[in-house]
C-alpha positions, 0 to 999 in steps of 0.5 A: 239305273242301280248300276249307274248310281253305284258307278257314280258313287264309286267315282265320287268316293275315289275323287274324295279319297284322292283329295283327302290323301293329298298333303295340303300343307305341302301343296300350299308351300309349293303353290307359294313357291311355284304358282303364286307369281302368276296365278295369285296366292290362292289361284285367283290371278289378277291378270287376265293373261293367266287363268284363275285355277282356284276352284277348278276340278282336281282331276282337270288340274292334275291332267293339265299339269301332266300334259304340260309336263309331258309336252302334250300341252305347250306353254314354255313357262308352264312346261318348265314349271311342270317339268319339276313336279312329281306325281305327288306334287301334282296330286297335292297341288290339284287337290289344294287348288280345287279347295280354294274359292275360285271367285266365279264372278271375278271380272277383269 
């Protein structure tokens, strides 16, 4: 049981450290340039065609963007956008969107 608690604590520390290391100002600017047209200014899309990404887990967002960038996940628009993102951009954007209010009760 102690090892599970220790492992969980280390994982939470690692996630927290990666969020703190992100450049949130750079992410906000990049989100406004690259993401806001579809996902809204803070990641809350007004169109059901595009998902709400605000409030998602940073690791999920980062993994998804890397999958689009590599072509493992297919969507022509997202692949084109993700192709221009560096690892640092992905880390920053993922941390920034994870901190936004996802409006979990959003209805279309």
